[in-house]
N, C-alpha and C positions, 0 to 999 in steps of 0.2 A: 765403428763404421767410417770409411773414407767417404767424405761428401762427394768426391768426384765420381764414385761408383753410383751414388744415388742421382747424380746429375746427368748421367749418360742418357741419350734420347731413348725413350721407351714407347712401345705401342701397347695400349691397355684395351682389354675387351671386358665389357660388363653389360649385364642386361641385354638390350638389343643395340648396343652402341660400341663404337671404336674411337679411341682418342689417340692421336699421333702427336707426341711431344715435340718432335723435330720441327713440324710445321704448325703446331698448335691448331690442328684441325680436328673437329668433332663430327663423326658420322653417326647419324641416328637412323636406324632401319635402312641402311644402305645409302642414305642421302646425306650430302654435306650440309651441316647445320650452320645457320647464320647466328653467330654469337660474338659479342665484343671481346677484346683481348683480356681485360681484367677478370671477367667471369671465367674465361678459359684458364687463366692462371690459378684462380681459386679451385677450379675443378682438378687441375693438375696436382695441386697440393693435397687435396682430399684423396685423390687416387694414390698418391705416394704414401699416404697414411691410412689406407683402406682398413676399415674395421676398428679404428680407434676414435676416441673423442678428440677432436681438434678444437682448441679453445678459440674464441673470437680474437683474443689478443695475439695468438700465434698467427692466425690468418692475416690479421692487419699488419703485423711485423714482416711477414713473408711477402705479401703482395704490395703493400703500400709502406715500405720502410721509411722511417724518419718523418712520417706525416701524421698529423692529428686529425682523426676522422670522426664523424658522427656514426652511431650504430647503423643508421639507415643505409650508408654506402654498402656495407657488407650484406645487409639484409636484402637490398635490391639485387646485388650480384647473385646471391643464392636463389632469389626468386626467378631471375632470368635463366639460370641453369635449369631449375625445375620446369620452367615453362617449355624450354627446348626439349628436355628429356621426357616431357609429359609425366611428371612425377608429383602430381598433386596429392597422391596418397602417401608420399614419403617412403616409397618402397626402395628407393635408391639412396637418397640423402635424407637422413633423419635429424631433426632438431633435438638437441639434448638441452632442455631448458636449464638456464642458469650457467651453462658451460660453453656450448658451441654446437658443432655439427659432427655427424658420423656418417661416412659412406658405408652403407650396410649391404649393398649388393655384392654377389659373388664376383670376384675379379680374377682375371688371368693377365699375365704380362710377359712381354718378350722384348729383348733389346734390339734396336735397329743397328745395322752395320754401317758405320760411317767413319770417316777419317777423324781422329781426335784433333780438337783444336790445339793450338800451341798453349803450353802451360803458362798461365798468368804468373806474374811476379809482383811482389810488394816493393821491390827495389831496395831491400835491406842489404846491408853490407857490414863486414867486420868493423867494429869500432863505433857503430851507431848506438845512440842512446834511445831506449824505448820511451814512449809517451808516459809522462808522470813518474818516471824512474830515473832521475838525473844522475844517480850514483852508480848505475848499472850500465854495462856495455856489452854489446854482442861480440862473442869471441869465436864461435864455431857454428857453422850451419850444419844441422843434423838431418833435415828431411824437408821435402817439398811435395806438394800435390795440389789437387783441386781444392782441398780444405784450407790451404795456406802454407805457412812455413814454420819449421821448428828450429829454434836456436838455443845454444847454450850461452848463458850470460854470466858475467862475473861482477862482483861488487868491488869497486876500485880500491877501497881502503882495507877491507877484511880479506879479500880474495875468495869469499864464499861464492860458490857457483849454484845456479839454478837453471831451469829449462823453461823457455817461453814458447807457447804455441800460439801463433798469430793467425787470425781469421782473415781469409781472402775475400769472402763473399757474404751476402746476407745469410745464405744457408749455412755457411761455415760458422757464422756468428751464432745462429740458432743452435748449432751443435755444441758450441762452447757453453752456451747458457744451459743447455740440457745436461751437459757433463757436470757443471757446477751444482745443479739441483740434485742430480742423482748421487754424487759423491757426498754432498752434505747430508742427504737422507741416510746413506749407508753409514757414514761416520756416527750419526746420531743413534742409529740402531745397533751398530756393531762395536762401537767404541774406538779408541785411538789405536788399538792393536790390530785393527782389521787389515786384511791382506790387500790393501788398495794403495795405489800411487797417491802421494799426498799433494793436495792443492794448497798452495801457500797464500795466493792472492789472485786478483784478476783486475783487468781494466776493461770496462764496458762503457767508458765515458768518452774516450777520444781515440780516433782511428790512428794507426792500425790497432784493433782490439786484440787482446791476448789473454791467455791463461798462464799464470805463474805457478810452476810446479817444482817440487824438490828434484834435485839432480841425482840420478842413480848412475854413477860412472861405469858400472858393470854393463849397462845397456839393457837391451831387451833379450828375450830368451834366445833368439837366433844368433845375435851378435855375441852374447856371452859364451854360448857353446862354441861358436867359431873361434873365439879367443882361447878356449881351452884345447883346441885341436879338433873340434867337431864332436858330434854325439859319441863317437867311439871312444873319446877320452874318458867318458863315464861308463862304469860297468853297468850291467843290466839292473842291479838292485838300486843303484844311485839314480838311474833314469826313472825307474818306477816310483821311487820315493819323491822325486821332483814332480813327476806328473800327479801323484796323489795330492801333493800340496796345492798344485794348480787347480785340480778338480774340487778340492775342499774349499778353496777360495770362491770358486763359482757357486758351490753349494750354499755357502754362507750368504752370498748375494741373493740367490734364489729364495732362501728362507725369509729374507726381508720382504720379498715380493718384487725384486728387480731383475730384469733380463739384461744381459750384456749385449748380445746380438751380433758381435763381431769378434769372437774368440779366435786368436791366431798368434803366432810367436811374437810378432812385432808389437802386439798389445799386451804382452806380459813382460813387465820389467823385472829385473833381478836386483835385489838388495842383498849385500853380503853381510851376514850376521855371524861373527866369530869364524869367518872364512866359509861358512855354509850358505849356499844360495837360498834365498827366500823369495818366491815369486809374488809379485804384486800386480793386480789387475789394473789396467789403465785404459784410456780412451772409451769413455761411456757416452760419447757424443751421439751415438746412434742407439743408445739403450732405451729401455722402456720399463713400465711398471705393470703389474698384473691386476691392480685394482684401481678404480677411478679415483677413490678418495685417499689413497695412500699418502701422497705428498701433503695434502692439506691437513690430514689428521696428525701428521708429524710436526705441524707448525712451521713448515718451511715454505718460503716464497717460491712460487713457480717461475722459473726463468727459461724461456724458450722451450717449454716442455708441454707435451700433451699428456692426457690423463689415463690412457690405457696403453697396453703394449702396442708398439708400432708394427704394422703389417706391411708397410710399404718399403722398408729398408731391407735390401737383400743381403747386406754384409759382403764379405769377400767370397767370390764364387767357389774357391777351392775348399772352403769350410762350410758352405751353405747347404742346409738340409734340402732334400729333393722337393719337399712340399712348398718351400719358399719360391722355387722356380715356377710353381703352379699358381702363385698368387695367394697362397694360404698365409695366415698370420703367424708371426713368430711366437713360440712357446718355450717353456722350459726344455722340452725335448729337442728343440732346434739347437739350443746351446749344448745339450748332451751330444748331439750329432757332431758338432764342431770338436768337442773333447775327444770323441772317438777317432776322428781323423788325426788330431794332434797326437794321440797315443800311438797310433799306427806310425806316424812319421818319426816320433821319438825312438821307437823300437827299431826301425830300419835305418835311422840316422840320416834322414834326408827330408827337409821341410819343403822341397820343391815337388815331391812326388804326390800326385793325387791318389785318392782311394779308387783305383781302377779295378775292373774285373780281374779276378785271379789274385787279388792282394793277399789272400790267405796263404799262398805258397811261400811268401816271404816271412811269415811268422811261424817259427818252429814250435813255440810253446802252445800246447792245446788249450789251456785255460785262457791265455791271453787272446788267442783267436776267438774264443767264445765271448770274451769281454768286449773286444772291438766289435764283433758282429752284433752283440746286444745293443751297443751304443749307436751303430750306424744303420740299423734297419731302415729300409726305404719308407715303410709305413710308420708314421709317428706313434700310432697306438701300440705297435709291437716293440717299440724302442724302450730302453730303460726309462723309468718314470722320473728319475732324478739324478743329479750329479753325485749326490751322497751315496747312492747305490753303487756307482762306479768307484767311488773312493773306497768303500768297504770291500768291494771285490779285490781291488789292487792291494790294499793293505793286509788283507787276509789271504794273499795268494799262497804263501807257504803252507798255511793251515789247510787251505782248500786242496793244494797239491798232495799233502799228506793224506787227507781224507779220500781223495780220488784213488791214490795208490792203495790205501787200506781197503777201500771198497773193491778194487779189482783183485787184490790179494785174497780177500774173503770170497769173492766169486770163484776164483781159481781153486781155493781150498775146498769150497763146496763141490765144485765139479770133480776134483780129485777124490773127495770123500765118497761122492755118489758112485764114481767109477769103481773105487775099491770095494764099496759095499755091494755093488752089483756082482763083482767078481766073487766075493765071499759068499753071497747068496747062491750063486751058481754052483760053487764047489761043495757047499755044506747044506744044501736045501733039505735033504732027507734028515740029517742030524738035527738041524734047527727045528724042523717040524715036530720031531719026536720030543725034543726038550720042551718046546712051547706047550705041546699038548699035555705032557706030564706035569709041568709047572702049573698050568691052568687048572688041571684036575685037582692037584693037591690043594691049591689055593682055594678053589671053590668049596671043596669038601671041608677044609678047615674053617673057613668063614661060616659055612652053613652049620657046622657042628657047634661053634661058639655062640653065634648070634641069631640063630634061626628064629627062636621064639620072639626075642625082642624086636628084631627087624620085621618080622611078620606083623606084629602089632602096629609098629610105626608105619609100615608101608600101607597097611589097611587104613590107618587114620589119615595119612597123607592122601591116599587115593580117594577116600571118602570126601575129604576137604576139597580136593581138586574137582571131583565130580559135582559136588554141591555148588561150588563157585561157578563152574561152567554152566550148570543147569540154571542157576539163578540169573546169571547174565543173559543167557539165551532167552529164558522166559521173560525176564524184565524188559529186555530190549524189544523183543518181537511182539510183546503184548500191545505195544503202541501201534502196531499195524492191524489190530483187531478191527475188522470192518463193522462189527456191531457196536463200536463206541459211539455214543451219542454226540451229536454236534460237530462231527467232522466236516469241515468245509474246505480244506486245503490239503495239498500233498504233505505227507509226513517228512520232516526234516531230520537231520542228524541230531539236532538239539532236542527234538521231540523224543527221539529214542533214548537219549541220555537222561532227559528229565524223567521219563517213565521209569527207567532203571533206578534213578536216584530216589524217587518216591517209594518204590518197592523196597529199596534198602532201608529207608527210614522206618518203614513199617515192620520189617521182618527180621532184621539182623542185629538187634540190640543184644540178644543173648548168645550170639555166635561170633565172638571177637575175631577168630582167625579168618573165617570167611568174610567178615566185614572188612578186615584189613585188606584182603586181596581185592574185593569189589571196590572199596573206596579208592584205593591206589589206582586201579584201572580207570575209574571214573575221573579222577583228578587229571590223569594223563590225557584222557580224551577231551575233557573240557578245555584243557590248555591249548588244544589244537583248533578250536573254533572261535569265531568272532564273538566278543563279549562273554567269553567263557571263563576269564581269569578269576573273577570273584567266586564263582561256584567251585572252580578248581581248588582255590585256597580253602574253602569250607570242607571239601571232600578230603583234602590233605589233613586238616585238623581232625576230622572224624576217623580217618585211618590211624592217626597216631593215638587217639583215645582208645580205639579198639586194641592197638598194640599194647597200650598200658594195662588194659583189663586182662589181656592174655598173659602179660608178664607177671601179674600177681599170682595167677594159678599155675603157670608153666613157663618160667623164665627161660628154660633151655629151649623150648619150642619157639619162644619169641625171638631169641637170638638167631635161630635158623631162618627166620623170615627176613632178616636184614640183608639187603643186597650189598655186594662188596663196594659198590659205588656210593653207598650211604643213602640217607634220606634227607629231604629238605626239612629244615627246621621251620616250624610254623608258630611256635609259642614258647614262652619262657619255661613252661613245664617240661618241654622236651629235654632240656639240659639234664635234669635229675633222672629222667627215664633212661637216657642214653648212657649216663654214668653207671647206673645200676646194671644195665645189660652188658656193658663192657666188662665189669667185674665177673659176671656170669660167663661171658664168652671166654675170657682168659682162663677161668677156673675149669670149665667143663670141656673146652675144646682146644685149649692151648693158645699161645700168643700169635700163631700164624694162621688162624682160622679166617676165612673170608669175612665172617661177621665182625671180627675184630677190626679189620680194615674199614669196613663200612661204618662201624660205630666211631672210629677215630675221625673219619671224614665228616660224619654228622656232628660230632662234638666240636670240631674246629669251626663249623658253621654256627653252632649254638653259642660258643664262646664269642665269636665275632659279633653276633647280633645282640646277645643278652649278657655277656660276661666280660672277659678280659681279652684284650687284643694280644697281649704277650702269650697267654694260654692258648689262644687260637693259633698263633704262629708255631707254638710247640707241638700242638696236636697235629697240625698239617705236616710238620716235619716228620713226626712218627709215622703218619699214614704214608708219606712219600717213601720213607726208608723201607717200610713193609712191602709196598707195591713194587719198588725196585728190586727187592730181594726175591720176589716171586716172578719178576719180569712181567708184571701185570701192566701191560702197555696203556690200556685205557685209563686205569686209575692213576698211574704215574703221571700221565699227561694232565688229568684233572687236578691232581694235588699240586703239581708244579705251578699250573696256572693260578690256582687259589693262593699258593705261597707268594707268587709275584704280586698279586693284588694286595695281600696283607702287608707285604714289605712296602709297597707304595703308600698304603694307608698310614704306615708308621714313618713315612718320609725316609725310609731306608733304601735309597735308590741304588746304592752299591750292591746290595743283596739282590734287588730286583733285576738289575742288569746282569749279575753273575748267573742268575737262574735261566736267562733267556736261551743260551745255547742248549741246556738240558731239555727245555721245552721243545725246541726244534728237533732234538734227537728223538724224543719219544713220539712226536707226531709222525716223523719220518718212518718209524718202525710200524706204524699202523698201515697195513696194506689191504685195500687202499685207504688212505687217510680221508676222513670225512671232510667235505667241503667247508663246513663251519670251522673245523679245527685249522684248516689251511688258511682261512681268512682271519682267524683269531691270532695267528702267529705274528703277522706284521702289525696288527693292532696292538698287541702287547708291547712290541718294541717301540712303536710310535708313541703310545700313551706314556710309557715309562720315561721316554726322553723328553716329551713335551712337558710332563709334570715336573721333571727335574730342571727344566729351563733350558733345554737344548732343542728348540723348534727346528733349527736347521738340520739336525740329525734325525728328528722324528717325523718330519712332515711327510716325506714320500711314503713311509710305511703306514702312517695313520690314514693318509688319503687313499692309498691302494687297498688297505684292509677294509676301510669303511665302504668303499665302492663295491667291493665283493660282497660284504655282509648285507648291503642294501639289496643286492640281488637275491640273497638267500633267505632273509628274515623279514617278517612283517614289522611295521614300525612300532607296534605295541610291545614287542618282545624286549627283554633285557639286552640281548645281543645287539639290538639296533640303538636303543636309547643310551646305553653305556658309552660307546665310542662317540656318539653324537655330541655329548657334553664336551669331550676333549677336542673334537674338531672345531667347535665354537671357540674354545680357548686358544687353539692354534691360530685361527683366523685373527683373533684379537692380537696375539703376539706378532703376527705378520702385518699388523696395521690395516688389515682388510676389513674395515669395520662394517661396511654394508653387508658382506657375507656373514660376518659374526652375528650381526643383528638378526638376520634371517634364520640362522641356526638356533639362536636363543629362542626366537618365537616358535620355531618348529618343536623344540624340546618342550616348551611350555604347553603348546597346544596338545601334543601327545599326552602329556601328563594329565591335563584336565580331562581328557577322554578316557584314560585307562587307570590311573592310580593317583588321584588327587591328594592322597595323604603324604606322598613323598617317602614313606617309611622304608621302601625297598631300596632306594638309591640316594641316601642323604649326602654322601660325598659329592656325587655328581650334581645334585641339586645345588649344593654350595658352590661348586665350580661354575655352573651356569649363572648363578646369581652374581658371583664375582666378575664374570665375563661381562654380564649386562651392565654392571656398575662401571667397569673399565671403559666401555664404549659409549657411556653417557646415558644409558637407558635405566635411570634410577628407579623408575616405576616398576619395571619388570623385576629388578633386583630386590626391591623391597617386598613385592608380593611373594616371591620365592622364599625369602628369608623369614618373613612372618609365618608362612606356612610351616617352615621347619620348626619354628618355636612353638607353634600352637598344636602341632600334631606329632609329637615324638612317640616312638614305640621302642621299648627295650633300652638297654644301656647305650647302644650305638645311636639310637634316635635322640636320647637325652644329651649325649655328647655333642652331636651336631646342632642341637638347639643352642648349646653354649657357643659353638662356632658362629652360628647365625647372630646371636646377641652381640658378639664382638664386632662382626661386620656392620651390623646396624648402628652400633655405637660409633664406629669409625665414620660412617657416612653422615651421621648426625653431627659429629664434632666438626667435620670438614664443612658442613653446611652452616655452621655457627649456631646450631640448635643445642645449646649446652645442657638444658634440663633433660631433654630426651636422651642425649648421649650418656649422661650420668645415670639415668634410670636404667638404661640397658646394661650398663656395667654393674650396677647394683643387683641386677637380676641373675648374674652369673652364679652357677651352682657348682662349686669346686668338686663336690663329691660325684658329679655326673661325668667328669672328664674320663675318657679312656685312660688306661695305664700306658700312655705313650712312652717311647724311649726318652731318656733325658735329652734336653735340647731340641725337642720337637718344635717345628715352626709355630705351633699353636701358642707357645710361650712368647714368641716374637710378635704374633698378631695381638696378643693381649698388651704387651709393652707398647706397641705402636698405637693402639686405641687409647690407652691411658695417656700417652705422650701428647696425642692430638688434643685431648681434653685439657691437659695442663697448659699447653701452648695457647689454646683459646681462652683460658682463664688468666692469661698474662703471667705465666710462670715458665718462661723459656728455658731457664737453667735446668730445672727438673725435667722438662720435656726432652732436652738435649741428651741427658743421661739415659733416659729410657729409649730414645731413638737409636742411640749408639748400641745399646744392648740388643735391640731388635735387629739392627744391621748385622751384628756379630752372629746372632742365631740364624738369621736367614742365610747368610753367607756359608754357614757350616752345613746347611742342608741342601741348598739349591745351587745350580750352576750360575756363573756370573751373569748370564743373559736373562735369568728369570725375571719376570715382571716385578716381583716383590723386591728383588735387589735393586732394580732400576728405580722403583718408586721410593724406597727408603733413602737412596742416595739423593734424590731430588728434594725430599723433605729435609734432610740435613743441610743441603746447600741453601735452602730457603731461609734458614735461621741466621 
C-alpha cells in the first residue's frame, strides 16, 4: 500500500453520520457536530481501519507521536466521540478489552476531488550517509511518494549494495513498522526460503527512519520485463509460469494468515536464480492479518500493527476489488482479485490497462478467460476462494486443455454414433426386429428349459421372503397407530413407529434369519436418520449381522446373495470371520466378478481396518477398487477410492493418497448427477490430505470450502461433519489462528459428548483434536481426549490409538517435568497393539521423541539428542517441511 493513497482526503458515511477528512468535519443526523481536533483525528484513524482492532499504542503513536501519555487521554477522546455520536451502547465503536477499539458500524467511503499538494521531500541527495550507518552512502534515488523515498546505498569498503526505504511521515513510519512485523511473522512461519523480499535491518531510533532491504538489481516485475523488451519477450508458457510463481507466493502468505492488500507489479521484486526469474513479494506496509492473536502467538513484538485485517486501506485502485470501494473489509478474495487483474495484464502485455468491460475479447484462450473471470468476479462470494486455486488452474492448464478437447471429442463421437445408429435403425428396422424377436424367443425357451424348476423354487422363496418382510414392516409400523392402545397421550412420532417395529422384530423374527436381516437392515437405516437414533441403529446393525450369520450356516449361497455390492458396515470383530467365509462361497458359487464378491471385499477392508491389519485393509480395498473399475461400477469405485485415500493417510503414505485424488474426481464426475455429499467430499479429501501432510497453504482453501458445503448438507452428529471438523481445527492451529482453533476443538468435544463419548468410531481424529488442543495451550482438553482414548479402546484400531494416546500423554508429562507420570505412560505401551504400519511410520518418531524428552529431563542430554535426531529423520521422511512436527523437532534440537 502507498501511504499517499491512504492519505488522500476521503468522505466517510457510517450509521447516521458523515465525516469529511479534508475539513475534519463530523456531521451527525445532518447537523455539524462540535468536537475537538484530537478526537476527530482519532475518529479518522478508526474509520481508515474500519472493522479491525486498533491497539491503544497505535492510536497514541498516530495521534500523539513522540509523546508519553496516560491512558486517560485516549479514553477521554473515545468518550467524547461516543458522546457526540450518541453511541453509549457501542454500536459504532466497540471497546476490545485488553487491546484497543474497533469501529464496527457499516462504512462507505468516497474520495474527494482536490488538487494534490506538492510532494514533500526529505532533502536526501547522492553521497549522504544514513543515520547510524556511517559506512554506507546513498548512490541512486529509486522512487518517491507520500510514503517517503527509496534509495540504493553502497558500502564504501565492500561495494555491497542494499535498498533503504525512508519514512516521510508518521503514517509512513507506521507502515514501515507494520512491514517489519509482518515479514518477521512470515519468515518465522515459512522459513528462509519464503518468496519474500528480505529485510536486513531497520532504524526506528533516529530520523529519517528507514527500512534496510536486500538489493535486487533486476528490479520489480514491471521494470524487469521492460528490460527484457516487454512482456512479449516471454512466450506464453513463460508468462504463465511466472504468474503461477507469483500466485503461489501469495497463497503461502495467505496460508499463514496474512493479507498483502496491495498486489501490483511494483510490489513484486525479481531475484534471478541461475538466470531464472523468481518473484518475491514486497511492501507489506499496508498488509494485515486474519486473526486477532496471530502475531502475539508467534512471539513477535507488534510494531505499528493492528490485530485484524485492515479494512480502511484501499490499495492501488487499478487492482482494488469492487467491494473495497464500497467500504467492505479486505479479505483473501480481495488479493485474488488483484491477481486476476495482474494475470490479465501479463497475458495482454500491458500493465497500464485496467480490467475494463469487454476485456474478454483480448484473451484468446478459452480456459484462461474462465480463470481470469473466476478471479475477478464482482461479488466476492462468487470469486475463487483462494490464490492456491488459481495456481492449480494455471499449472494444470495443459491437462485441463487436453481434458476439454477430449470431452468435446467424446461429445462429437457420441453425436456421430447416435446419428449413425439412427440411420442404421431406419434402414434395417424390420430386419432388426425379426432378429431380436427370434433371439429373445430362443433365449427364453432355452433358459426355461434348463432352469425352470430351480428358478421356480427360488423365485417362490424370494417372493415369499419379500412378501413376509413387507407384511411384517407394514404391520409392525402401523400397529403403533392403533387407536385402541392404552395410555396414548400424544401424537405418534417416527421414533414411535420404529420402536414398535423393533419390538415386534425382537419378538417374532428369531427363527427367520433372512427376513430378520432385511428388517434389521431397514430399521438401522431408518434409525440413523433421526435424532438420537445412532445407538439403536448400531444395535440393529449387529442383529442384522447375527441373522446373516445364522442364515450362512444353513444356506451360505443365499447369504451371499443378500450382500449388496456396496458392502455392509462392520459392527463387531465376529464380522471378519463371517465375511471371509462368505467370500469363499461367493467366489466358488458365483465366480470372481459377482456383485457379492465386490460387497464382501469392501466389507472385509472395513473389518481389517477396525479389527485386523492396516496393510490387509489396503490390499482388500485395492481388490474391490479393481473389480468395481472393471465393471464400471461408478458408485463403488468412488467409495473404494475414498476409503483407499483414507487408509493411505492413516499409514502416512501421502504420496499414494495424493495420487488417488484425480481418480476420485473422475469417478464422482461420472455420476450423473453427482450426489451433493460426494461433491463436497472431493475438496475435503484434497484439503485433509494436504493439511495432514504438512501443506496447509495447499490444503486450506479446499478444506474450508468442502467443510462449509458439508455443514449445509449434514447434521453435526454425522461422521461426515465430525471428520473434517478435526482437520479444520488442525489447520487453524497451523495458521496460528488459535482462537478459532480453540473454538473448533471445543465444538468437536461437545459433539462427541452428546453422540459418541467412547471415541471408538474416530480415534485418529480424536488424537488429531487432542494434539491440536495441546498445541494451542489447552492441555486440559487434550488430556481429557487422550485419557478417553486409553480407557475405551475397541478392536485393534482402538488399541493402537490407545498407544498413540499414551505416547502423547508421556510427551506432555515429560515437558511439564512430571517424570514419574511420563515414565508410567511409556511403560504402559503395548507393542502388540500397534497397527502393522509401514516401515518408518511417524509413530516411531513420536515414540523416539517422547523417550528423548524423558531422557533430557533426567539429565541425559546425549542420549536424548540421538533419539531426537532419529525422530527428526523419521518425521522428515513422512511429512512436508512445514508440518508442525518438523518445526517442533527442530526447536527441540536447537534448545539442546
